[in-house]
C-alpha positions in Angstrom: 0.0 0.0 0.0 1.3 3.4 -0.9 1.4 5.9 2.0 0.5 9.5 1.0 3.3 12.0 1.8 3.0 15.8 1.4 4.6 17.0 -1.9 7.7 19.2 -1.9 7.1 22.9 -2.3 7.9 24.0 -5.8 9.9 26.9 -7.5 7.4 29.2 -9.3 8.5 30.0 -12.8 6.5 32.4 -15.1 7.0 33.0 -18.8 6.1 36.3 -20.2 6.0 37.1 -23.9 5.1 40.3 -25.6 6.0 42.4 -28.6 6.5 45.6 -26.4 9.6 44.9 -24.4 9.0 48.0 -22.4 5.9 46.4 -20.8 8.0 43.7 -19.1 9.0 45.9 -16.1 5.3 46.8 -15.3 4.2 43.2 -15.8 6.9 41.8 -13.4 5.9 44.6 -10.9 2.4 43.5 -11.0 3.2 39.8 -10.5 5.6 40.4 -7.7 3.0 42.6 -5.9 1.1 39.4 -5.2 3.6 36.6 -5.7 6.6 38.0 -3.8 10.1 39.1 -4.8 11.7 37.9 -7.8 14.7 35.5 -7.6 15.9 35.4 -11.2 15.0 36.8 -14.6 16.2 35.4 -18.0 17.7 37.3 -20.8 15.4 38.2 -23.7 14.5 35.3 -25.9 12.9 35.7 -29.3 9.6 33.8 -29.5 9.5 32.8 -33.1 8.2 29.2 -33.2 4.6 30.0 -34.2 2.5 33.0 -35.7 -0.4 31.8 -33.5 -0.3 35.0 -31.5 0.7 37.4 -34.1 -2.9 38.6 -35.0 -3.6 39.3 -31.3 -0.2 40.6 -30.1 1.7 41.8 -33.1 5.4 40.8 -33.5 8.1 40.0 -33.2 7.4 38.5 -29.8 10.0 38.4 -27.0 10.0 36.1 -23.9 11.4 36.7 -20.4 11.3 33.9 -17.8 10.6 35.1 -14.2 11.5 33.1 -11.2 10.2 33.9 -7.7 12.1 33.5 -4.3 9.1 32.1 -2.4 8.5 28.4 -2.9 4.9 27.6 -3.5 2.6 24.6 -2.8 1.9 22.6 -6.0 -1.8 22.6 -5.4 -1.8 26.4 -5.7 -1.0 26.3 -9.5 -4.6 26.8 -10.6 -5.0 29.9 -8.5 -1.9 31.3 -9.7 -3.1 30.7 -13.5 -6.2 32.5 -12.8 -4.2 35.4 -11.1 -2.0 35.7 -14.1 -5.1 35.6 -16.5 -6.3 38.6 -14.5 -2.9 40.4 -15.0 -3.1 39.8 -18.7 -6.6 41.2 -18.8 -5.3 44.4 -17.0 -2.9 45.0 -19.7 -5.1 44.2 -22.6 -6.0 46.8 -25.3 -9.4 46.5 -26.8 -9.8 43.0 -25.6 -6.3 42.1 -27.3 -3.6 41.0 -25.0 -0.4 42.9 -24.9 1.3 40.1 -22.8 1.0 36.4 -22.4 1.8 35.1 -19.0 2.2 31.4 -18.4 2.9 30.1 -14.8 4.4 26.8 -13.9 6.6 25.1 -11.3 9.8 23.4 -11.2 10.7 20.4 -9.0 13.9 18.3 -9.1 12.3 15.9 -11.4 9.9 18.0 -13.7 8.9 21.3 -15.1 5.1 21.8 -15.3 3.1 24.5 -17.0 -0.6 25.6 -16.2 -3.0 25.9 -19.2 -6.7 26.2 -19.6 -6.6 23.8 -22.5 -7.3 20.0 -22.2 -5.2 17.5 -24.1 -4.2 13.9 -23.7 -1.1 14.4 -21.7 -2.6 17.2 -19.4 -4.1 16.5 -15.9 -6.9 18.4 -14.6 -6.0 20.1 -11.4 -9.3 22.1 -10.7 -10.9 25.3 -11.5 -10.7 24.7 -15.3 -7.0 24.4 -15.3 -4.7 21.6 -16.3 -1.1 20.7 -15.5 1.1 20.2 -18.7 4.1 18.1 -18.0 6.5 19.9 -20.2 10.0 18.7 -19.3 11.5 15.9 -17.2 14.9 15.8 -15.6 17.0 12.9 -16.8 20.6 12.2 -17.4 21.7 15.6 -16.0 19.4 18.0 -17.6 15.7 18.8 -18.5 14.5 16.7 -21.5 11.7 17.4 -23.8 8.8 15.1 -24.4 6.8 14.2 -27.5 4.4 17.1 -26.8 6.9 19.7 -25.4 6.4 23.1 -27.2 9.3 24.0 -29.5 10.4 26.9 -27.4 10.7 24.8 -24.4 12.9 22.3 -26.4 15.5 24.9 -27.0 18.9 24.5 -25.5 18.8 27.9 -24.2 15.6 27.6 -22.5 16.7 24.2 -21.0 20.0 25.7 -19.7 18.1 28.5 -18.1 15.7 25.9 -16.4 18.6 23.8 -15.3 20.0 27.0 -13.6 16.7 27.5 -12.0 16.8 24.0 -10.8 20.2 24.3 -9.2 19.0 27.6 -7.4 15.8 25.7 -6.2 17.8 22.9 -4.8 19.9 25.3 -2.9 16.8 27.0 -1.7 15.5 23.6 -0.3 18.8 22.8 1.4 18.6 26.3 3.2 15.0 25.7 4.1 15.9 22.5 5.7 18.7 24.0 7.8 16.1 26.5 9.3 
């Protein structure tokens, strides 16, 4: 018989992409007002794997990854997705998003994104939100899966998430000592 154990707290990682790179500072400020201080921010990454967002957001699109200091409980991901949807709405012009904000969490063994879209590999976590297993940690690094979005397959993205994982493991060690 398996015995339930509480899950580890997770490292909150949020992807933001937009065409107006000036909007990122305001977006990060809005997020950190509710989610706490920022731990790490990625360099700009060109988001050019799809034109799915072009009609709504213009282009070219640029991404920043934002990692938060405070660890989160994994079950809070649906609430966080609803919060980031509200932030997106606040920045919208005439019902068109100016920024796309995708929250997720990182654990030693996986990286998960939240989405409102169901698919075969996504698990319902409540409140109309699904968890998308995006990457798994194997053989010394994050590895893509059959369904992983092209931008998360990129070496640059996976290097950034590997660095985030190292920071997260340090956070867990510090937490254990206190």
